[in-house]
C-alpha positions, -999 to +999 in steps of 0.1 A: -725-169+280-722-203+256-717-235+275-693-260+255-698-295+259-671-318+251-674-354+240-659-378+263-628-397+251-631-436+255-601-437+277-618-410+302-650-434+304-631-461+311-609-446+336-639-433+354-654-473+355-619-486+366-618-459+395-653-465+406-645-503+406-610-499+426-632-476+451-658-499+454-634-528+462-614-509+485-644-497+507-657-533+508-622-548+517-617-522+543-652-528+556-650-563+556-619-564+578-630-534+602-663-557+606-640-589+614-615-572+638-644-559+656-663-594+656-694-577+642-698-603+613-722-632+618-705-664+621-711-679+587-703-647+567-673-640+544-661-614+519-689-622+495-716-615+516-702-582+524-697-574+485-737-583+480-744-559+508-726-530+498-735-536+458-772-535+473-768-503+488-748-486+457-777-500+436-802-486+456-785-449+457-780-452+418-818-462+413-829-431+436-808-410+418-823-418+384-857-417+398-848-381+413-837-365+379 
């Protein structure tokens, strides 16, 4: 049985990146509003702080994934 690998098209690559960014901002926005409505945010925190925290979690996951390959 042969495995057939196809080259990814540029539109497919950009589509995956755009989808990932959209999902990141959607998750971050929802997390921010949930924490805001539940009064779980520190007083001086804003949306940027939540973005930094979620970005750190995302990058940590990506680094661990690469290390385990």
